KOLMAR-741231 format. One record per residue: residue number from 1; residue in one letter; x, y, z of N, C-alpha, C in turn. Coordinates in nm, 4 decimals. Atoms other than C-alpha are relative to their C-alpha. Layout:
[NUM a [X Y Z] [X Y Z] [X Y Z]];
...
END
This chain:
[1 x [-0.0192 -0.0707 0.1259] [0.1338 -1.6784 0.7210] [-0.1092 -0.0354 -0.1006]];
[2 x [0.1019 0.0434 0.0968] [-0.1266 -1.8793 0.5310] [-0.1264 0.0856 0.0091]];
[3 x [0.1204 -0.0816 -0.0136] [-0.4073 -1.6652 0.6729] [0.0163 0.1335 -0.0725]];
[4 x [-0.0255 -0.1244 0.0746] [-0.2414 -1.3549 0.5224] [-0.0218 -0.0251 -0.1486]];
[5 x [0.0177 0.0349 0.1418] [-0.2327 -1.5310 0.1829] [-0.1480 -0.0046 -0.0357]];
[6 x [0.1436 0.0125 0.0264] [-0.6006 -1.6163 0.2047] [-0.0686 0.1363 0.0065]];
[7 x [0.0598 -0.1326 -0.0144] [-0.6906 -1.2666 0.3241] [0.0296 0.0875 -0.1217]];
[8 x [-0.0358 -0.0762 0.1204] [-0.5010 -1.1052 0.0347] [-0.0852 -0.0443 -0.1192]];
[9 x [0.0781 0.0523 0.1134] [-0.6745 -1.3322 -0.2160] [-0.1471 0.0361 0.0112]];
[10 x [0.1419 -0.0302 -0.0197] [-1.0188 -1.2780 -0.0661] [-0.0274 0.1486 -0.0213]];
[11 x [0.0198 -0.1452 0.0142] [-0.9824 -0.8991 -0.0439] [0.0099 0.0411 -0.1465]];
[12 x [-0.0166 -0.0371 0.1414] [-0.8498 -0.8632 -0.3991] [-0.1129 -0.0576 -0.0847]];
[13 x [0.1071 0.0637 0.0767] [-1.1060 -1.1082 -0.5352] [-0.1347 0.0676 0.0198]];
[14 x [0.1284 -0.0653 -0.0277] [-1.4037 -0.9454 -0.3634] [-0.0041 0.1412 -0.0576]];
[15 x [-0.0032 -0.1353 0.0572] [-1.2926 -0.5974 -0.4672] [-0.0139 -0.0038 -0.1513]];
[16 x [0.0107 0.0129 0.1452] [-1.2500 -0.7087 -0.8276] [-0.1414 -0.0393 -0.0408]];
[17 x [0.1373 0.0423 0.0283] [-1.5875 -0.8829 -0.8244] [-0.0978 0.1163 0.0178]];
[18 x [0.0891 -0.1126 -0.0267] [-1.7595 -0.5794 -0.6706] [0.0170 0.1103 -0.1043]];
[19 x [-0.0258 -0.1045 0.1001] [-1.5910 -0.3339 -0.9095] [-0.0590 -0.0402 -0.1348]];
[20 x [0.0547 0.0483 0.1270] [-1.6882 -0.5480 -1.2088] [-0.1520 0.0071 0.0002]];
[21 x [0.1457 -0.0061 -0.0114] [-2.0471 -0.5765 -1.0880] [-0.0521 0.1420 -0.0037]];
[22 x [0.0407 -0.1402 -0.0029] [-2.0750 -0.2068 -1.0159] [0.0167 0.0651 -0.1365]];
[23 x [-0.0229 -0.0530 0.1343] [-1.9277 -0.1198 -1.3549] [-0.1084 -0.0488 -0.0955]];
[24 x [0.1055 0.0559 0.0851] [-2.1763 -0.3509 -1.5255] [-0.1330 0.0684 0.0255]];
[25 x [0.1255 -0.0673 -0.0353] [-2.4702 -0.1993 -1.3381] [-0.0004 0.1432 -0.0525]];
[26 x [-0.0080 -0.1389 0.0452] [-2.3519 0.1526 -1.4202] [-0.0114 0.0097 -0.1522]];
[27 x [0.0116 0.0016 0.1461] [-2.3158 0.0667 -1.7903] [-0.1453 -0.0225 -0.0412]];
[28 x [0.1412 0.0287 0.0313] [-2.6677 -0.0782 -1.7982] [-0.0868 0.1221 0.0280]];
[29 x [0.0780 -0.1192 -0.0344] [-2.8098 0.2272 -1.6203] [0.0207 0.1120 -0.1022]];
[30 x [-0.0272 -0.1063 0.0979] [-2.6391 0.4640 -1.8647] [-0.0561 -0.0336 -0.1370]];
[31 x [0.0443 0.0395 0.1331] [-2.7290 0.2653 -2.1745] [-0.1525 0.0038 -0.0127]];
[32 x [0.1454 0.0109 0.0095] [-3.0951 0.2036 -2.0948] [-0.0756 0.1184 0.0601]];
[33 x [0.0736 -0.1055 -0.0704] [-3.1866 0.4932 -1.8660] [0.0670 0.1374 -0.0094]];
[34 x [-0.0741 -0.1250 0.0151] [-2.9356 0.7652 -1.9634] [0.0367 0.0644 0.1338]];
[35 x [-0.0359 -0.0510 -0.1319] [-2.8426 0.7970 -1.5971] [0.0766 -0.1086 0.0748]];
[36 x [-0.0791 0.0952 -0.0771] [-2.5677 0.6283 -1.3993] [0.0097 0.0424 0.1441]];
[37 x [-0.0246 -0.0327 -0.1401] [-2.4659 0.6231 -1.0383] [0.1165 0.0996 0.0049]];
[38 x [-0.1040 -0.1035 0.0064] [-2.2667 0.9451 -0.9856] [0.1275 -0.0354 0.0757]];
[39 x [-0.1146 0.0353 -0.0826] [-2.0333 0.7869 -0.7303] [0.0700 -0.1271 -0.0473]];
[40 x [-0.0521 0.1308 0.0402] [-1.9703 0.4580 -0.9140] [0.1413 0.0069 -0.0592]];
[41 x [-0.1325 -0.0092 0.0626] [-1.6733 0.5695 -1.1247] [0.1087 0.0262 0.1035]];
[42 x [-0.0979 -0.0307 -0.1038] [-1.4962 0.7104 -0.8220] [0.0292 -0.1240 0.0846]];
[43 x [-0.0182 0.1198 -0.0815] [-1.5532 0.3965 -0.6162] [0.0769 -0.1072 -0.0775]];
[44 x [-0.0716 0.0983 0.0820] [-1.4370 0.1727 -0.9025] [0.1478 0.0367 -0.0103]];
[45 x [-0.1394 -0.0462 0.0068] [-1.1214 0.3824 -0.9395] [0.0729 -0.0325 0.1297]];
[46 x [-0.0634 0.0259 -0.1287] [-1.0481 0.3506 -0.5673] [0.0163 -0.1502 0.0249]];
[47 x [-0.0120 0.1455 -0.0138] [-1.1178 -0.0233 -0.5707] [0.1182 -0.0524 -0.0820]];
[48 x [-0.1108 0.0454 0.0833] [-0.8715 -0.0678 -0.8562] [0.1360 0.0431 0.0564]];
[49 x [-0.1236 -0.0389 -0.0684] [-0.6080 0.1246 -0.6621] [0.0326 -0.1023 0.1083]];
[50 x [-0.0190 0.1020 -0.1031] [-0.6574 -0.1160 -0.3722] [0.0395 -0.1340 -0.0618]];
[51 x [-0.0303 0.1264 0.0670] [-0.6557 -0.4152 -0.6083] [0.1443 -0.0005 -0.0493]];
[52 x [-0.1371 -0.0093 0.0497] [-0.3282 -0.2939 -0.7580] [0.1019 -0.0252 0.1104]];
[53 x [-0.0988 0.0151 -0.1064] [-0.1451 -0.2719 -0.4263] [-0.0105 -0.1345 0.0714]];
[54 x [0.0130 0.1351 -0.0547] [-0.2884 -0.5944 -0.2846] [0.0523 -0.1001 -0.1032]];
[55 x [-0.0519 0.0850 0.1068] [-0.2101 -0.7521 -0.6226] [0.1517 -0.0011 -0.0034]];
[56 x [-0.1460 -0.0055 -0.0101] [0.1507 -0.6347 -0.5846] [0.0488 -0.1025 0.1013]];
[57 x [-0.0390 0.0961 -0.1035] [0.1735 -0.8377 -0.2651] [-0.0224 -0.1437 -0.0472]];
[58 x [0.0294 0.1350 0.0490] [0.0091 -1.1405 -0.4268] [0.1024 -0.0426 -0.1050]];
[59 x [-0.1000 0.0322 0.1033] [0.2432 -1.1266 -0.7275] [0.1372 -0.0236 0.0617]];
[60 x [-0.1284 0.0197 -0.0672] [0.5436 -1.0926 -0.4982] [0.0032 -0.1364 0.0685]];
[61 x [0.0086 0.1294 -0.0692] [0.4309 -1.3909 -0.2926] [0.0113 -0.1160 -0.0980]];
[62 x [0.0008 0.1079 0.0995] [0.3770 -1.6019 -0.6064] [0.1191 0.0054 -0.0950]];
[63 x [-0.1161 -0.0207 0.0868] [0.7037 -1.4820 -0.7656] [-0.0443 0.0165 -0.1454]];
[64 x [0.0521 -0.0202 0.1357] [0.5061 -1.3620 -1.0671] [0.0065 0.1461 -0.0436]];
[65 x [-0.0232 -0.1352 0.0480] [0.6250 -1.0033 -1.0962] [0.0735 -0.0072 -0.1335]];
[66 x [-0.0622 -0.0014 0.1322] [0.7406 -0.9113 -1.4451] [0.1507 0.0196 0.0143]];
[67 x [-0.1450 -0.0160 0.0009] [1.1110 -0.9557 -1.5061] [0.0572 -0.0619 -0.1266]];
[68 x [-0.0717 0.0556 0.1134] [1.3586 -1.0302 -1.7796] [0.1003 -0.0992 0.0571]];
[69 x [-0.0855 0.1019 -0.0597] [1.5335 -1.3565 -1.7028] [0.0959 -0.0651 -0.0998]];
[70 x [-0.0936 0.0528 0.0999] [1.7563 -1.4018 -2.0077] [0.1328 -0.0344 0.0664]];
[71 x [-0.1274 0.0227 -0.0679] [2.0688 -1.3685 -1.7909] [-0.0082 -0.1233 0.0909]];
[72 x [0.0150 0.1125 -0.0918] [1.9336 -1.6185 -1.5369] [0.0010 -0.1339 -0.0726]];
[73 x [0.0042 0.1241 0.0767] [1.8884 -1.8756 -1.8124] [0.1363 -0.0438 -0.0517]];
[74 x [-0.1299 0.0361 0.0572] [2.2530 -1.8652 -1.9235] [0.1115 -0.0115 0.1039]];
[75 x [-0.1031 0.0109 -0.1037] [2.4403 -1.8507 -1.5913] [-0.0294 -0.1216 0.0880]];
[76 x [0.0216 0.1172 -0.0859] [2.4860 -2.1261 -1.3333] [-0.1016 0.0318 0.1100]];
[77 x [0.1102 -0.0152 -0.0964] [2.2247 -2.1832 -1.0644] [0.0385 0.0830 0.1220]];
[78 x [-0.0408 -0.0772 -0.1191] [2.4256 -2.0415 -0.7735] [0.0047 0.1492 -0.0306]];
[79 x [-0.0045 -0.1411 0.0385] [2.4910 -1.7150 -0.9566] [-0.1413 0.0537 -0.0205]];
[80 x [0.1397 -0.0404 0.0183] [2.1209 -1.7032 -1.0519] [-0.0694 0.0269 0.1317]];
[81 x [0.0592 -0.0200 -0.1325] [2.0186 -1.7404 -0.6890] [0.0510 0.1301 0.0616]];
[82 x [-0.0584 -0.1239 -0.0539] [2.2581 -1.4605 -0.5879] [-0.0639 0.1222 -0.0671]];
[83 x [0.0631 -0.1116 0.0718] [2.1150 -1.2313 -0.8586] [-0.1435 0.0184 0.0469]];
[84 x [0.1383 -0.0098 -0.0490] [1.7583 -1.3125 -0.7454] [-0.0052 0.0634 0.1382]];
[85 x [-0.0032 -0.0587 -0.1345] [1.8505 -1.2268 -0.3870] [0.0323 0.1492 -0.0084]];
[86 x [-0.0343 -0.1425 0.0155] [2.0131 -0.8970 -0.4951] [-0.1183 0.0802 -0.0538]];
[87 x [0.1179 -0.0680 0.0549] [1.7080 -0.8033 -0.7024] [-0.1076 0.0134 0.1076]];
[88 x [0.0985 -0.0059 -0.1084] [1.4841 -0.8875 -0.4061] [0.0373 0.1062 0.1025]];
[89 x [-0.0446 -0.1022 -0.0968] [1.6947 -0.6688 -0.1751] [-0.0224 0.1411 -0.0539]];
[90 x [0.0253 -0.1309 0.0619] [1.6749 -0.3766 -0.4190] [-0.1500 0.0301 0.0014]];
[91 x [0.1462 -0.0168 -0.0024] [1.2990 -0.4301 -0.4485] [-0.0481 0.0329 0.1406]];
[92 x [0.0389 -0.0264 -0.1388] [1.2703 -0.4357 -0.0703] [0.0345 0.1428 0.0411]];
[93 x [-0.0364 -0.1387 -0.0312] [1.4549 -0.1043 -0.0443] [-0.1031 0.0957 -0.0598]];
[94 x [0.1008 -0.0842 0.0641] [1.2114 0.0492 -0.2922] [-0.1348 -0.0122 0.0718]];
[95 x [0.1259 0.0198 -0.0730] [0.9131 -0.1039 -0.1077] [0.0033 0.0693 0.1362]];
[96 x [-0.0129 -0.0704 -0.1291] [1.0443 0.0343 0.2229] [-0.0208 0.1494 -0.0202]];
[97 x [0.0191 -0.1415 0.0321] [1.0646 0.3792 0.0631] [-0.1475 0.0298 -0.0269]];
[98 x [0.1420 -0.0221 0.0311] [0.7101 0.3466 -0.0771] [-0.0887 -0.0136 0.1232]];
[99 x [0.0786 0.0172 -0.1226] [0.5765 0.2230 0.2564] [0.0102 0.1259 0.0858]];
[100 x [-0.0205 -0.1228 -0.0792] [0.7289 0.5216 0.4381] [-0.0719 0.1186 -0.0643]];
[101 x [0.0671 -0.1104 0.0700] [0.6046 0.7663 0.1726] [-0.1517 -0.0155 0.0089]];
[102 x [0.1440 0.0245 -0.0111] [0.2608 0.6033 0.1848] [-0.0539 0.0351 0.1373]];
[103 x [0.0410 -0.0354 -0.1371] [0.2413 0.6395 0.5627] [-0.0044 0.1516 0.0152]];
[104 x [-0.0008 -0.1466 -0.0066] [0.3385 1.0060 0.5308] [-0.1181 0.0603 -0.0753]];
[105 x [0.1138 -0.0476 0.0776] [0.0719 1.0559 0.2637] [-0.1311 -0.0199 0.0769]];
[106 x [0.1194 0.0266 -0.0815] [-0.1911 0.8958 0.4881] [-0.0080 0.0998 0.1147]];
[107 x [-0.0019 -0.0967 -0.1105] [-0.0854 1.1140 0.7811] [-0.0364 0.1393 -0.0490]];
[108 x [0.0303 -0.1312 0.0581] [-0.0982 1.4232 0.5607] [-0.1500 0.0140 -0.0260]];
[109 x [0.1426 -0.0053 0.0312] [-0.4508 1.3374 0.4465] [-0.0870 -0.0014 0.1252]];
[110 x [0.0748 -0.0016 -0.1262] [-0.5678 1.2696 0.8004] [0.0052 0.1409 0.0603]];
[111 x [-0.0157 -0.1354 -0.0547] [-0.4280 1.6064 0.9146] [-0.0801 0.1033 -0.0778]];
[112 x [0.0677 -0.0977 0.0857] [-0.5775 1.7951 0.6188] [-0.1505 -0.0260 -0.0109]];
[113 x [0.1423 0.0322 0.0067] [-0.9111 1.6164 0.6339] [-0.0558 0.0006 -0.1413]];
[114 x [0.0439 0.0022 0.1396] [-0.9310 1.5672 0.2573] [-0.1027 -0.1111 -0.0220]];
[115 x [0.1057 0.0960 0.0299] [-1.2470 1.3928 0.1306] [-0.0148 -0.0149 -0.1508]];
[116 x [0.0217 0.0238 0.1433] [-1.3309 1.2367 -0.2049] [-0.1222 0.0783 -0.0460]];
[117 x [0.1080 -0.0876 0.0465] [-1.5652 1.4448 -0.4243] [-0.1383 -0.0653 -0.0019]];
[118 x [0.1335 0.0590 0.0168] [-1.8496 1.2016 -0.4988] [-0.0432 -0.0815 0.1218]];
[119 x [0.0340 0.0859 -0.1131] [-1.8369 0.9508 -0.2114] [0.0063 0.0737 0.1334]];
[120 x [-0.0249 -0.0758 -0.1215] [-1.7251 1.2078 0.0460] [0.0611 -0.0869 0.1096]];
[121 x [-0.0761 0.0838 -0.0924] [-1.5009 0.9441 0.2045] [0.1322 0.0685 0.0299]];
[122 x [-0.1349 -0.0520 -0.0264] [-1.1780 1.0404 0.3796] [0.0990 -0.0617 -0.0994]];
[123 x [-0.0922 0.0483 0.1034] [-0.9020 1.0122 0.1184] [0.1063 -0.0953 0.0546]];
[124 x [-0.0998 0.0932 -0.0531] [-0.6732 0.8279 0.3579] [-0.0440 -0.1449 -0.0173]];
[125 x [0.0486 0.1363 0.0260] [-0.8953 0.5232 0.2980] [0.0578 -0.0520 -0.1314]];
[126 x [-0.0603 0.0378 0.1283] [-0.7632 0.5199 -0.0582] [0.1512 -0.0109 0.0148]];
[127 x [-0.1454 -0.0066 -0.0063] [-0.4048 0.6164 0.0225] [0.0626 -0.1041 0.0926]];
[128 x [-0.0568 0.0989 -0.0919] [-0.3617 0.3622 0.3012] [0.0285 -0.1327 -0.0721]];
[129 x [-0.0295 0.1200 0.0791] [-0.3582 0.0953 0.0296] [0.1484 -0.0065 -0.0366]];
[130 x [-0.1418 -0.0037 0.0389] [-0.0033 0.2075 -0.0579] [0.0880 -0.0643 0.1075]];
[131 x [-0.0868 0.0647 -0.0981] [0.1694 0.1266 0.2725] [-0.0408 -0.1432 0.0332]];
[132 x [0.0431 0.1369 -0.0291] [-0.0438 -0.1835 0.3292] [0.0516 -0.0959 -0.1070]];
[133 x [-0.0449 0.0874 0.1080] [0.0285 -0.3355 -0.0122] [0.1507 -0.0126 -0.0060]];
[134 x [-0.1468 0.0033 0.0058] [0.3974 -0.2402 -0.0057] [0.0586 -0.0746 0.1192]];
[135 x [-0.0489 0.0724 -0.1179] [0.4464 -0.3706 0.3486] [-0.0233 -0.1507 -0.0159]];
[136 x [0.0255 0.1426 0.0250] [0.2828 -0.7017 0.2537] [0.1002 -0.0561 -0.1011]];
[137 x [-0.0978 0.0447 0.0999] [0.5068 -0.7280 -0.0537] [0.1389 -0.0110 0.0639]];
[138 x [-0.1281 0.0032 -0.0707] [0.8097 -0.6475 0.1668] [0.0117 -0.1294 0.0812]];
[139 x [0.0018 0.1233 -0.0805] [0.7145 -0.9342 0.4003] [0.0167 -0.1219 -0.0902]];
[140 x [-0.0122 0.1127 0.0930] [0.6762 -1.1689 0.1034] [0.1413 -0.0103 -0.0572]];
[141 x [-0.1389 0.0038 0.0475] [1.0227 -1.0693 -0.0198] [0.0932 -0.0594 0.1059]];
[142 x [-0.0796 0.0630 -0.1053] [1.1671 -1.1683 0.3179] [-0.0097 -0.1518 -0.0127]];
[143 x [0.0209 0.1440 0.0164] [1.0144 -1.5115 0.2725] [0.0683 -0.0502 -0.1272]];
[144 x [-0.0631 0.0358 0.1265] [1.1388 -1.5193 -0.0880] [0.1510 -0.0138 0.0176]];
[145 x [-0.1446 0.0043 -0.0221] [1.4956 -1.4421 0.0210] [0.0383 -0.1221 0.0837]];
[146 x [-0.0274 0.1197 -0.0807] [1.4814 -1.7159 0.2854] [-0.0061 -0.1258 -0.0866]];
[147 x [0.0101 0.1143 0.0919] [1.3672 -1.9606 0.0171] [0.1191 -0.0046 -0.0959]];
[148 x [-0.1163 -0.0053 0.0894] [1.6438 -1.8439 -0.2173] [0.1271 -0.0438 0.0741]];
[149 x [-0.1167 0.0407 -0.0792] [1.9007 -1.8900 0.0626] [0.0039 -0.1520 0.0155]];
[150 x [0.0062 0.1473 -0.0074] [1.7814 -2.2500 0.1045] [0.0407 -0.0606 -0.1337]];
[151 x [-0.0381 0.0489 0.1325] [1.8136 -2.3003 -0.2715] [0.1500 0.0113 -0.0207]];
[152 x [-0.1434 -0.0205 0.0145] [2.1651 -2.1575 -0.2637] [0.0776 -0.1089 0.0729]];
[153 x [-0.0654 0.1024 -0.0815] [2.2606 -2.3994 0.0096] [-0.0094 -0.1366 -0.0669]];
[154 x [0.0233 0.1318 0.0592] [2.1151 -2.6937 -0.1832] [0.0560 -0.0147 -0.1411]];
[155 x [-0.0540 0.0081 0.1352] [2.2604 -2.6072 -0.5260] [0.1339 -0.0728 0.0059]];
[156 x [-0.1221 0.0772 0.0013] [2.5324 -2.8558 -0.6072] [-0.0093 -0.1259 0.0843]];
[157 x [0.0211 0.1190 -0.0835] [2.4033 -3.1058 -0.3520] [-0.1197 -0.0817 -0.0494]];
[158 x [0.1170 0.0685 0.0546] [2.1169 -3.2186 -0.5730] [0.0422 -0.1336 -0.0591]];
[159 x [-0.0259 0.1311 0.0605] [2.0950 -3.5781 -0.6831] [-0.0578 -0.0021 -0.1383]];
[160 x [0.0492 0.0063 0.1374] [2.0591 -3.6495 -1.0517] [-0.0632 -0.1318 -0.0298]];
END
């Protein structure tokens, strides 16, 4: 599993670094030479789509998705663990739906042969980020639930 973590971090990091560099170069070209790279904006947009879905998986793995935890702070630990598991299960159902819809979108684009306007890349290269990122997040939620189950078992057996 650790290799998946490293791969997610490396992919997201390299894409962010490349997008930032490309954006900087394009700004310099436009400012000083009144001419930018015509494909740069499209590529940056697609990189940020990939970064978003890989970032979803990273945030899920690190338990750093946005949430309101006021209720968790006022209830006992066992009830908090149960609520976290229920929220994770609901999130997993939504991720399963998004993964399936993403696969269908990729298949549709492969069948239709849609290409991006400036780069002329097959659009499924962009859309495949949806099922990949959602499936990775789904896997991380499985691990999260297993960790929560261990916490549930240990709550009340802690030494003070």
